[in-house]
C-alpha positions, 0 to 999 in steps of 0.5 A: 714604133713610128718616128712620124705619125702623119702623112705630112710628117713623112713628106717633110722628112723626105720619106714616103712612109713612116718607120714601122719597126726597129731593126733587129728588135731583139737586140735594138739599143741593147748595149749601153754607152757610158755617158761620163767616160774617157773617149777610149771607153766610149770607143770600146763601147761602140767597137764591134759592128765594124768587125762583123762588117769586115768579115764580108771582105775576107770571105772564101769568095775573095780567095780565088781572085787573090790567089790568081792575082798573086800567082800570075802577076806577083805583087802588082795587084796589091794596089787594087786590093788597097783601092777596093778597101778604101772604097769599102771604108767610104761606103761602110761609113755611109751605111753606119751614118744612115742607120744612126741618123735615120733610125732605119737600116738600108732595107727599111730606107729602101722600103720607106722611099721607093714605091712598092714594086721597086722595093719588092724588086730590090728585095728579090735581087738582094735575097738572090745576092745573100743566097749567092754569098751564103753559097760561097760560105757553104762551099768555102767551109765544105772545101776546108773540112774536106782538105783538113779532115777528108770529109766528103764535100757533100757531107761538109755542105750538110754540116754547115746547116748546124751554124744556124743553131750557133748563131741563134744561141749566141744572139739569145745570149747577147749581141756582144757574144756574136761580136766576140766570136767574130773577132776571135775568128778574125784573129785566128785568120790573121794569125795563120796568114802572119805565120804563112807570110813569115814562112814564104819570105816575100821581098819587102821592097817588092811588096811595098812597090806593089801598093803603088798603082802601075799602068800595067793594070790598065794596059794588060788585059789579063791583069785588068780582068783579075783586077776588076774581079778583085774590086768586084768581089771585095765590096759585098752588098749585104754588108751595107744592109748589115752595117746600117742595122747593127750600129743601132744595137748601141744605146746612144743619145737621140740628140744631134750631139749623141748622133754625131758622137755615134757616127764618129766612133762607128766610123773609127770602128769600121775603118780599123776593122777594114784594115784587118780585112786589107791585111788578110786579102793582101796576105793571101796575094803576097803568099801566092806571089812569094810561093807560086809566082816566084817559082813559076807556078803562075796559074794557081787560082784553085783553093784546093791546089793552093792548099796542096802546093803550100806544104811542099813549097814552104817545106813544112806540113803545117803550111797547108794546115794553117791555110785550111784552118784560116779558110774554115774560120773565114767560112764560119765567120761569113756564115754568122754575118750572112745569116744576120744580114738575111734577117735584116733584109727580109724584115726591113723590106717586107716589114715581116717578122720571121723567127730568126732560126727559121729565117736562117734555115731558109737562107741556108737551104737556098744555098745548100740545095744548089751546092749539094746538086753541083757537088754530086754531079761535078765534084770539086771542079763544079764547086769552084765554078759555083764559087765564081758564079756566086761572085758574079751574082754579087757583082750584079747586085752591088750597085742596087745597094750602093746607089740607094745608099749614096742617094739617101745620105746625100738627101738633105731632107732625110739626113738634116745636118748630117747630109753628105758634104759636097766633097763627100757627095762628089766622092761617093757618086764617083765611087758608085759610078766606078763600081757600077762600070767595073762590075758591068765590064766584069760581067761582060767579060765573064759571059764572053769567055 
């Protein structure tokens, strides 16, 4: 269904091509918004997409950098987790606004704005990033299954294929079922870490001080490297595509007032949800600092090593079990949102409809094949190296999602009265440039040992 029907219409709207189809057509505008209800009921109707987005900020790929930062430098890098979360809140608000105002997800917007070769290049890079992200989720789930139940890593990797069936079943029942499962898993992760924090008994004063930026972060090269790793691994490119699509599952009024209301509630939703992600990332670092750093274990960066050390150091066998349960919930959650993002990207860039189960199976196999090969040849150490590589690939792709997003939402022709205000434009471009610079530095350091 096209928004515009003549070449002149798309030129005047700022787009090269008209909108060809709705994003995620099976659930597009499927959820009603009560017209005459309290603001709280309206907010609840819009709440949900933010939690699917928040999942990407607490996936297994983030755990290694949080563990390393806490064990090596105590609470100092909490300020970096806070800063990266604030950047994420800004970018996700822009992604939600793009979807609500233009009726396009970020993939469709790139297709309708850039020439075909550029759009195809962006699509290929995005597919590689989603495969890398899926790789982190597959490995994280396999490590959790191995730690909790002794299932061999290769078997654990193979089991993750079954997630495809779960996502398909839930989406056929309705989008609220997916949102509900994601929220339950987030609460599970948060509950596990809340108990772990209680057991690890961190110094409250030191934790509070950690949220205040320290000059050490810049002056200490080792600290700076891990800090950039935390920043680079936090904002996930696929989340921007995902958010710009799933905000359109709501049946808000297609008027200026209706869109303004949708933007407001969508921004509240994603901001509140991302504070849950902030808590979980901060909790991993706090537990690592309180348990490992204070006892002289300053080089714990491996998920398996952390799992093995938690129980003896905290004096309860349940400590390691809760850590493993949180890791498994994190991997499963990320799977749900990662596979949805894969469908959005393929359909958006290529204007191609593929059966959801087939699209997810293809994405999962792209991640599983290298995971199986590396696990078979190199065991647990190889999978951790693969996990790190997946984060490097994500860092490389990030700017190719952030820059178009900031560009589109700052374009008066495309956004009309909803265009970014001058201060928002300045802040958004600053964040985009900082992220690009930090990720380039991270890549340079990674490849130079």
